[in-house]
LUMTORMAR-69644 format. One record per residue: residue number from 1; x, y, z of N, C-alpha, C, CB in turn. Coordinates in steps of 0.2 Angstrom, whole numbers, plus 5000, padded with zeros to 4 digits. Glycine has a CB too. Layout:
N
+-----+--------+---------+------+---------+----------+-------+--------+---------+------+---------+----------+-------+
| num | n_east | n_north | n_up | ca_east | ca_north | ca_up | c_east | c_north | c_up | cb_east | cb_north | cb_up |
+-----+--------+---------+------+---------+----------+-------+--------+---------+------+---------+----------+-------+
| NUM |      X |       Y |    Z |       X |        Y |     Z |      X |       Y |    Z |       X |        Y |     Z |
...
+-----+--------+---------+------+---------+----------+-------+--------+---------+------+---------+----------+-------+
This chain:
144
+-----+--------+---------+------+---------+----------+-------+--------+---------+------+---------+----------+-------+
| num | n_east | n_north | n_up | ca_east | ca_north | ca_up | c_east | c_north | c_up | cb_east | cb_north | cb_up |
+-----+--------+---------+------+---------+----------+-------+--------+---------+------+---------+----------+-------+
|   1 |   5399 |    5180 | 4860 |    5406 |     5183 |  4860 |   5411 |    5179 | 4857 |    5407 |     5186 |  4867 |
|   2 |   5415 |    5182 | 4852 |    5420 |     5178 |  4849 |   5427 |    5182 | 4849 |    5418 |     5176 |  4842 |
|   3 |   5432 |    5178 | 4851 |    5438 |     5182 |  4851 |   5441 |    5184 | 4844 |    5444 |     5177 |  4854 |
|   4 |   5443 |    5190 | 4843 |    5446 |     5192 |  4837 |   5453 |    5190 | 4837 |    5445 |     5200 |  4836 |
|   5 |   5455 |    5185 | 4832 |    5462 |     5183 |  4831 |   5464 |    5184 | 4824 |    5462 |     5176 |  4833 |
|   6 |   5470 |    5186 | 4823 |    5473 |     5186 |  4817 |   5469 |    5190 | 4812 |    5475 |     5180 |  4814 |
|   7 |   5466 |    5195 | 4814 |    5461 |     5199 |  4810 |   5464 |    5206 | 4809 |    5454 |     5199 |  4812 |
|   8 |   5464 |    5209 | 4803 |    5467 |     5216 |  4803 |   5461 |    5221 | 4806 |    5468 |     5218 |  4796 |
|   9 |   5463 |    5226 | 4808 |    5459 |     5231 |  4811 |   5454 |    5234 | 4806 |    5462 |     5237 |  4815 |
|  10 |   5448 |    5233 | 4806 |    5443 |     5236 |  4801 |   5444 |    5243 | 4801 |    5436 |     5234 |  4802 |
|  11 |   5442 |    5246 | 4795 |    5442 |     5253 |  4794 |   5437 |    5257 | 4799 |    5440 |     5255 |  4787 |
|  12 |   5432 |    5254 | 4801 |    5427 |     5257 |  4806 |   5426 |    5251 | 4811 |    5420 |     5259 |  4802 |
|  13 |   5427 |    5253 | 4817 |    5426 |     5248 |  4823 |   5424 |    5253 | 4829 |    5433 |     5244 |  4824 |
|  14 |   5421 |    5250 | 4833 |    5419 |     5253 |  4840 |   5420 |    5248 | 4845 |    5412 |     5255 |  4839 |
|  15 |   5424 |    5251 | 4850 |    5425 |     5247 |  4856 |   5421 |    5250 | 4862 |    5433 |     5247 |  4858 |
|  16 |   5416 |    5246 | 4864 |    5411 |     5248 |  4869 |   5415 |    5248 | 4876 |    5405 |     5243 |  4869 |
|  17 |   5414 |    5253 | 4880 |    5416 |     5253 |  4887 |   5411 |    5249 | 4891 |    5417 |     5260 |  4889 |
|  18 |   5414 |    5246 | 4896 |    5410 |     5242 |  4900 |   5413 |    5241 | 4907 |    5409 |     5235 |  4897 |
|  19 |   5409 |    5239 | 4912 |    5411 |     5238 |  4919 |   5407 |    5232 | 4922 |    5411 |     5244 |  4923 |
|  20 |   5409 |    5229 | 4927 |    5405 |     5224 |  4930 |   5402 |    5226 | 4936 |    5410 |     5218 |  4931 |
|  21 |   5396 |    5223 | 4938 |    5393 |     5224 |  4944 |   5393 |    5217 | 4947 |    5386 |     5227 |  4943 |
|  22 |   5396 |    5217 | 4953 |    5397 |     5211 |  4957 |   5392 |    5211 | 4962 |    5404 |     5210 |  4960 |
|  23 |   5388 |    5205 | 4962 |    5383 |     5204 |  4967 |   5383 |    5197 | 4970 |    5376 |     5205 |  4964 |
|  24 |   5387 |    5196 | 4975 |    5388 |     5190 |  4978 |   5382 |    5186 | 4981 |    5393 |     5190 |  4984 |
|  25 |   5377 |    5190 | 4982 |    5371 |     5187 |  4985 |   5367 |    5183 | 4979 |    5366 |     5192 |  4988 |
|  26 |   5368 |    5184 | 4973 |    5365 |     5181 |  4967 |   5368 |    5174 | 4966 |    5366 |     5185 |  4961 |
|  27 |   5363 |    5169 | 4965 |    5365 |     5162 |  4964 |   5367 |    5160 | 4957 |    5360 |     5157 |  4967 |
|  28 |   5364 |    5164 | 4952 |    5365 |     5162 |  4945 |   5371 |    5167 | 4942 |    5359 |     5163 |  4941 |
|  29 |   5370 |    5173 | 4942 |    5374 |     5178 |  4939 |   5377 |    5182 | 4944 |    5371 |     5182 |  4933 |
|  30 |   5383 |    5181 | 4947 |    5386 |     5185 |  4952 |   5389 |    5191 | 4949 |    5391 |     5181 |  4955 |
|  31 |   5392 |    5191 | 4942 |    5395 |     5197 |  4939 |   5390 |    5198 | 4933 |    5402 |     5195 |  4937 |
|  32 |   5388 |    5204 | 4933 |    5384 |     5207 |  4927 |   5388 |    5212 | 4924 |    5377 |     5209 |  4929 |
|  33 |   5389 |    5212 | 4917 |    5392 |     5216 |  4913 |   5388 |    5222 | 4911 |    5396 |     5213 |  4908 |
|  34 |   5389 |    5228 | 4912 |    5385 |     5234 |  4909 |   5389 |    5237 | 4904 |    5383 |     5239 |  4915 |
|  35 |   5386 |    5238 | 4898 |    5390 |     5241 |  4892 |   5387 |    5248 | 4892 |    5388 |     5237 |  4886 |
|  36 |   5392 |    5253 | 4890 |    5391 |     5260 |  4889 |   5392 |    5261 | 4881 |    5395 |     5264 |  4893 |
|  37 |   5387 |    5261 | 4877 |    5388 |     5262 |  4870 |   5387 |    5270 | 4868 |    5383 |     5258 |  4866 |
|  38 |   5386 |    5274 | 4874 |    5386 |     5281 |  4873 |   5393 |    5284 | 4874 |    5381 |     5284 |  4877 |
|  39 |   5398 |    5281 | 4876 |    5404 |     5284 |  4877 |   5407 |    5286 | 4870 |    5409 |     5279 |  4880 |
|  40 |   5410 |    5291 | 4870 |    5412 |     5295 |  4864 |   5419 |    5292 | 4861 |    5413 |     5302 |  4865 |
|  41 |   5420 |    5291 | 4855 |    5426 |     5289 |  4852 |   5431 |    5295 | 4851 |    5425 |     5286 |  4845 |
|  42 |   5437 |    5294 | 4848 |    5441 |     5300 |  4848 |   5439 |    5305 | 4843 |    5448 |     5297 |  4845 |
|  43 |   5434 |    5304 | 4839 |    5431 |     5309 |  4835 |   5425 |    5312 | 4837 |    5430 |     5306 |  4828 |
|  44 |   5423 |    5310 | 4844 |    5417 |     5313 |  4847 |   5411 |    5310 | 4845 |    5417 |     5320 |  4845 |
|  45 |   5410 |    5304 | 4842 |    5404 |     5301 |  4841 |   5404 |    5294 | 4844 |    5403 |     5300 |  4833 |
|  46 |   5398 |    5293 | 4847 |    5397 |     5286 |  4850 |   5393 |    5281 | 4845 |    5393 |     5287 |  4857 |
|  47 |   5393 |    5275 | 4847 |    5389 |     5270 |  4843 |   5382 |    5272 | 4843 |    5390 |     5263 |  4846 |
|  48 |   5379 |    5274 | 4849 |    5372 |     5276 |  4849 |   5371 |    5282 | 4845 |    5370 |     5277 |  4857 |
|  49 |   5376 |    5286 | 4844 |    5374 |     5292 |  4839 |   5373 |    5290 | 4832 |    5380 |     5297 |  4840 |
|  50 |   5376 |    5284 | 4830 |    5376 |     5283 |  4823 |   5371 |    5277 | 4822 |    5382 |     5280 |  4820 |
|  51 |   5368 |    5274 | 4827 |    5363 |     5269 |  4826 |   5356 |    5271 | 4825 |    5363 |     5264 |  4832 |
|  52 |   5352 |    5268 | 4821 |    5345 |     5269 |  4820 |   5341 |    5266 | 4826 |    5343 |     5267 |  4813 |
|  53 |   5337 |    5270 | 4829 |    5334 |     5267 |  4835 |   5328 |    5263 | 4833 |    5332 |     5272 |  4840 |
|  54 |   5325 |    5264 | 4827 |    5320 |     5259 |  4824 |   5313 |    5262 | 4826 |    5321 |     5253 |  4827 |
|  55 |   5312 |    5266 | 4831 |    5306 |     5269 |  4833 |   5302 |    5264 | 4837 |    5302 |     5270 |  4827 |
|  56 |   5296 |    5266 | 4839 |    5292 |     5262 |  4844 |   5287 |    5258 | 4840 |    5289 |     5266 |  4849 |
|  57 |   5287 |    5251 | 4840 |    5282 |     5247 |  4837 |   5278 |    5243 | 4842 |    5286 |     5242 |  4832 |
|  58 |   5279 |    5244 | 4848 |    5275 |     5241 |  4853 |   5269 |    5245 | 4855 |    5280 |     5240 |  4860 |
|  59 |   5264 |    5241 | 4856 |    5257 |     5245 |  4858 |   5259 |    5248 | 4865 |    5251 |     5240 |  4859 |
|  60 |   5255 |    5254 | 4866 |    5255 |     5257 |  4873 |   5253 |    5252 | 4878 |    5252 |     5264 |  4873 |
|  61 |   5255 |    5253 | 4884 |    5253 |     5249 |  4890 |   5246 |    5248 | 4891 |    5256 |     5251 |  4896 |
|  62 |   5242 |    5253 | 4890 |    5235 |     5253 |  4891 |   5231 |    5248 | 4886 |    5232 |     5260 |  4890 |
|  63 |   5233 |    5249 | 4880 |    5230 |     5244 |  4875 |   5232 |    5237 | 4876 |    5233 |     5246 |  4868 |
|  64 |   5238 |    5236 | 4879 |    5241 |     5229 |  4880 |   5237 |    5226 | 4886 |    5248 |     5229 |  4882 |
|  65 |   5235 |    5230 | 4891 |    5232 |     5228 |  4897 |   5224 |    5226 | 4895 |    5232 |     5233 |  4902 |
|  66 |   5221 |    5230 | 4891 |    5214 |     5229 |  4888 |   5214 |    5223 | 4884 |    5212 |     5235 |  4884 |
|  67 |   5219 |    5222 | 4880 |    5219 |     5216 |  4876 |   5220 |    5209 | 4880 |    5224 |     5216 |  4870 |
|  68 |   5224 |    5210 | 4885 |    5226 |     5205 |  4890 |   5220 |    5202 | 4893 |    5232 |     5207 |  4895 |
|  69 |   5216 |    5207 | 4895 |    5210 |     5205 |  4899 |   5204 |    5202 | 4895 |    5207 |     5211 |  4903 |
|  70 |   5204 |    5202 | 4888 |    5199 |     5199 |  4884 |   5199 |    5192 | 4883 |    5199 |     5203 |  4877 |
|  71 |   5205 |    5189 | 4885 |    5205 |     5181 |  4884 |   5204 |    5178 | 4891 |    5212 |     5180 |  4882 |
|  72 |   5202 |    5172 | 4890 |    5201 |     5167 |  4896 |   5207 |    5165 | 4899 |    5196 |     5161 |  4894 |
|  73 |   5212 |    5163 | 4895 |    5219 |     5161 |  4897 |   5224 |    5166 | 4894 |    5220 |     5154 |  4895 |
|  74 |   5229 |    5167 | 4898 |    5235 |     5171 |  4896 |   5241 |    5168 | 4899 |    5234 |     5178 |  4898 |
|  75 |   5247 |    5169 | 4896 |    5253 |     5167 |  4899 |   5258 |    5173 | 4899 |    5256 |     5161 |  4895 |
|  76 |   5263 |    5173 | 4903 |    5268 |     5178 |  4903 |   5275 |    5174 | 4903 |    5268 |     5182 |  4910 |
|  77 |   5280 |    5177 | 4902 |    5287 |     5174 |  4901 |   5292 |    5179 | 4904 |    5288 |     5172 |  4894 |
|  78 |   5297 |    5176 | 4906 |    5303 |     5180 |  4908 |   5308 |    5181 | 4902 |    5306 |     5177 |  4915 |
|  79 |   5309 |    5187 | 4900 |    5313 |     5188 |  4894 |   5320 |    5191 | 4896 |    5310 |     5192 |  4889 |
|  80 |   5322 |    5190 | 4902 |    5328 |     5194 |  4904 |   5335 |    5192 | 4900 |    5330 |     5192 |  4912 |
|  81 |   5335 |    5186 | 4897 |    5341 |     5184 |  4893 |   5339 |    5185 | 4885 |    5343 |     5177 |  4894 |
|  82 |   5334 |    5189 | 4884 |    5331 |     5189 |  4877 |   5337 |    5192 | 4872 |    5325 |     5193 |  4876 |
|  83 |   5340 |    5197 | 4874 |    5345 |     5200 |  4870 |   5351 |    5195 | 4868 |    5348 |     5206 |  4873 |
|  84 |   5352 |    5191 | 4872 |    5358 |     5186 |  4871 |   5356 |    5181 | 4866 |    5360 |     5183 |  4877 |
|  85 |   5349 |    5180 | 4864 |    5347 |     5175 |  4859 |   5346 |    5178 | 4852 |    5341 |     5172 |  4861 |
|  86 |   5347 |    5185 | 4851 |    5346 |     5188 |  4845 |   5353 |    5190 | 4842 |    5342 |     5195 |  4846 |
|  87 |   5354 |    5186 | 4836 |    5361 |     5187 |  4833 |   5360 |    5193 | 4829 |    5363 |     5181 |  4829 |
|  88 |   5366 |    5197 | 4828 |    5367 |     5202 |  4824 |   5371 |    5200 | 4817 |    5370 |     5209 |  4827 |
|  89 |   5370 |    5204 | 4812 |    5373 |     5203 |  4806 |   5381 |    5203 | 4807 |    5371 |     5208 |  4801 |
|  90 |   5384 |    5198 | 4804 |    5391 |     5197 |  4805 |   5395 |    5203 | 4803 |    5394 |     5191 |  4802 |
|  91 |   5393 |    5207 | 4798 |    5396 |     5213 |  4795 |   5396 |    5219 | 4801 |    5393 |     5215 |  4789 |
|  92 |   5391 |    5218 | 4805 |    5390 |     5224 |  4810 |   5393 |    5222 | 4817 |    5382 |     5225 |  4811 |
|  93 |   5396 |    5216 | 4817 |    5399 |     5215 |  4824 |   5406 |    5218 | 4825 |    5401 |     5207 |  4824 |
|  94 |   5409 |    5221 | 4820 |    5415 |     5226 |  4821 |   5413 |    5232 | 4825 |    5418 |     5228 |  4814 |
|  95 |   5407 |    5233 | 4825 |    5404 |     5239 |  4829 |   5403 |    5237 | 4836 |    5398 |     5242 |  4826 |
|  96 |   5404 |    5231 | 4838 |    5402 |     5229 |  4845 |   5408 |    5225 | 4848 |    5396 |     5225 |  4845 |
|  97 |   5414 |    5228 | 4848 |    5420 |     5225 |  4851 |   5421 |    5227 | 4858 |    5426 |     5227 |  4846 |
|  98 |   5424 |    5223 | 4861 |    5426 |     5224 |  4868 |   5433 |    5222 | 4870 |    5421 |     5221 |  4873 |
|  99 |   5436 |    5225 | 4874 |    5443 |     5222 |  4877 |   5441 |    5219 | 4884 |    5448 |     5228 |  4878 |
| 100 |   5444 |    5213 | 4884 |    5442 |     5209 |  4890 |   5447 |    5204 | 4892 |    5435 |     5204 |  4889 |
| 101 |   5448 |    5203 | 4899 |    5453 |     5198 |  4901 |   5449 |    5194 | 4907 |    5459 |     5202 |  4904 |
| 102 |   5451 |    5188 | 4907 |    5447 |     5183 |  4911 |   5450 |    5184 | 4918 |    5449 |     5176 |  4909 |
| 103 |   5456 |    5186 | 4919 |    5459 |     5187 |  4926 |   5464 |    5192 | 4926 |    5462 |     5180 |  4929 |
| 104 |   5466 |    5195 | 4932 |    5471 |     5200 |  4932 |   5478 |    5198 | 4930 |    5471 |     5203 |  4939 |
| 105 |   5479 |    5191 | 4929 |    5485 |     5188 |  4927 |   5486 |    5187 | 4920 |    5486 |     5182 |  4931 |
| 106 |   5480 |    5188 | 4916 |    5481 |     5187 |  4909 |   5481 |    5194 | 4905 |    5474 |     5183 |  4906 |
| 107 |   5484 |    5194 | 4899 |    5484 |     5200 |  4895 |   5477 |    5201 | 4892 |    5489 |     5200 |  4890 |
| 108 |   5474 |    5207 | 4891 |    5468 |     5208 |  4888 |   5468 |    5205 | 4881 |    5466 |     5215 |  4888 |
| 109 |   5462 |    5203 | 4879 |    5460 |     5201 |  4872 |   5455 |    5205 | 4869 |    5459 |     5193 |  4872 |
| 110 |   5454 |    5205 | 4863 |    5449 |     5208 |  4859 |   5444 |    5203 | 4857 |    5452 |     5212 |  4853 |
| 111 |   5437 |    5205 | 4859 |    5432 |     5201 |  4857 |   5427 |    5205 | 4853 |    5428 |     5198 |  4863 |
| 112 |   5423 |    5202 | 4849 |    5417 |     5205 |  4845 |   5411 |    5201 | 4848 |    5418 |     5205 |  4838 |
| 113 |   5406 |    5206 | 4850 |    5400 |     5203 |  4852 |   5395 |    5201 | 4846 |    5396 |     5208 |  4857 |
| 114 |   5392 |    5195 | 4847 |    5388 |     5193 |  4841 |   5380 |    5193 | 4842 |    5390 |     5186 |  4840 |
| 115 |   5378 |    5196 | 4848 |    5371 |     5196 |  4849 |   5370 |    5204 | 4851 |    5369 |     5192 |  4855 |
| 116 |   5363 |    5205 | 4851 |    5361 |     5212 |  4853 |   5364 |    5214 | 4859 |    5353 |     5212 |  4852 |
| 117 |   5366 |    5219 | 4860 |    5370 |     5222 |  4866 |   5365 |    5226 | 4870 |    5376 |     5225 |  4865 |
| 118 |   5364 |    5225 | 4876 |    5360 |     5229 |  4881 |   5364 |    5236 | 4882 |    5358 |     5226 |  4887 |
| 119 |   5361 |    5241 | 4880 |    5365 |     5247 |  4881 |   5366 |    5251 | 4874 |    5372 |     5246 |  4884 |
| 120 |   5364 |    5247 | 4869 |    5364 |     5251 |  4862 |   5357 |    5253 | 4861 |    5365 |     5246 |  4856 |
| 121 |   5356 |    5259 | 4858 |    5350 |     5262 |  4857 |   5345 |    5258 | 4853 |    5351 |     5269 |  4853 |
| 122 |   5348 |    5254 | 4848 |    5343 |     5249 |  4844 |   5341 |    5243 | 4848 |    5347 |     5248 |  4838 |
| 123 |   5343 |    5241 | 4854 |    5342 |     5235 |  4857 |   5334 |    5234 | 4858 |    5345 |     5235 |  4863 |
| 124 |   5331 |    5239 | 4861 |    5323 |     5238 |  4862 |   5319 |    5237 | 4856 |    5320 |     5244 |  4866 |
| 125 |   5321 |    5241 | 4851 |    5318 |     5239 |  4844 |   5319 |    5232 | 4841 |    5320 |     5245 |  4839 |
| 126 |   5325 |    5230 | 4841 |    5327 |     5224 |  4839 |   5324 |    5218 | 4842 |    5335 |     5223 |  4839 |
| 127 |   5323 |    5219 | 4849 |    5320 |     5214 |  4853 |   5312 |    5214 | 4851 |    5321 |     5215 |  4861 |
| 128 |   5309 |    5219 | 4851 |    5302 |     5219 |  4849 |   5301 |    5217 | 4842 |    5299 |     5226 |  4850 |
| 129 |   5305 |    5219 | 4838 |    5304 |     5217 |  4831 |   5305 |    5210 | 4830 |    5309 |     5221 |  4826 |
| 130 |   5310 |    5207 | 4834 |    5311 |     5199 |  4833 |   5304 |    5196 | 4836 |    5317 |     5197 |  4838 |
| 131 |   5302 |    5198 | 4841 |    5295 |     5195 |  4844 |   5290 |    5196 | 4839 |    5293 |     5198 |  4851 |
| 132 |   5289 |    5201 | 4836 |    5284 |     5202 |  4831 |   5285 |    5197 | 4825 |    5284 |     5210 |  4828 |
| 133 |   5291 |    5197 | 4823 |    5292 |     5192 |  4817 |   5291 |    5185 | 4819 |    5300 |     5193 |  4815 |
| 134 |   5293 |    5183 | 4825 |    5291 |     5176 |  4827 |   5284 |    5175 | 4828 |    5295 |     5175 |  4834 |
| 135 |   5280 |    5180 | 4830 |    5273 |     5179 |  4830 |   5270 |    5178 | 4823 |    5270 |     5185 |  4834 |
| 136 |   5272 |    5182 | 4818 |    5270 |     5182 |  4812 |   5271 |    5175 | 4809 |    5273 |     5187 |  4807 |
| 137 |   5277 |    5172 | 4810 |    5279 |     5165 |  4808 |   5275 |    5160 | 4811 |    5286 |     5164 |  4809 |
| 138 |   5273 |    5161 | 4817 |    5269 |     5156 |  4821 |   5262 |    5156 | 4818 |    5269 |     5157 |  4828 |
| 139 |   5259 |    5162 | 4817 |    5252 |     5163 |  4814 |   5252 |    5159 | 4807 |    5250 |     5170 |  4813 |
| 140 |   5257 |    5160 | 4803 |    5257 |     5157 |  4797 |   5258 |    5149 | 4797 |    5263 |     5159 |  4793 |
| 141 |   5262 |    5147 | 4802 |    5263 |     5139 |  4803 |   5256 |    5136 | 4806 |    5268 |     5138 |  4808 |
| 142 |   5253 |    5140 | 4810 |    5247 |     5137 |  4813 |   5241 |    5137 | 4809 |    5245 |     5140 |  4820 |
| 143 |   5241 |    5141 | 4804 |    5236 |     5142 |  4799 |   5236 |    5137 | 4794 |    5235 |     5149 |  4796 |
| 144 |   5242 |    5133 | 4793 |    5242 |     5128 |  4788 |   5238 |    5122 | 4789 |    5250 |     5126 |  4787 |
+-----+--------+---------+------+---------+----------+-------+--------+---------+------+---------+----------+-------+
């Protein structure tokens, strides 16, 4: 997330609505921000309306379980922060703007999000496609 400073308003921009979910019992992330990219703009179109969802490239669950059982060893990983590690094209960041203030005593500031945002229709595809690309690169590296 980067603050927008001294930048003219782009011809096309989208400000994602969001709200916080406060969970005091959590030790790591007490405040989780939830984005709603389906909220309509003044012309009646949302960000999710204009995004390409990319389709489904992931195997169905049954095929994954069968393949998982064929190996002697397997590993799993927690990917809860995966979207925050996938950068989006800087030209597209104008479509992921938010208005945010750190405290009730500050005036709001405009930020643009630089990573894949949970709540966009393309997020699941981008995450899966990134994992697919990384695995292709690793296969190529290990075969050298």
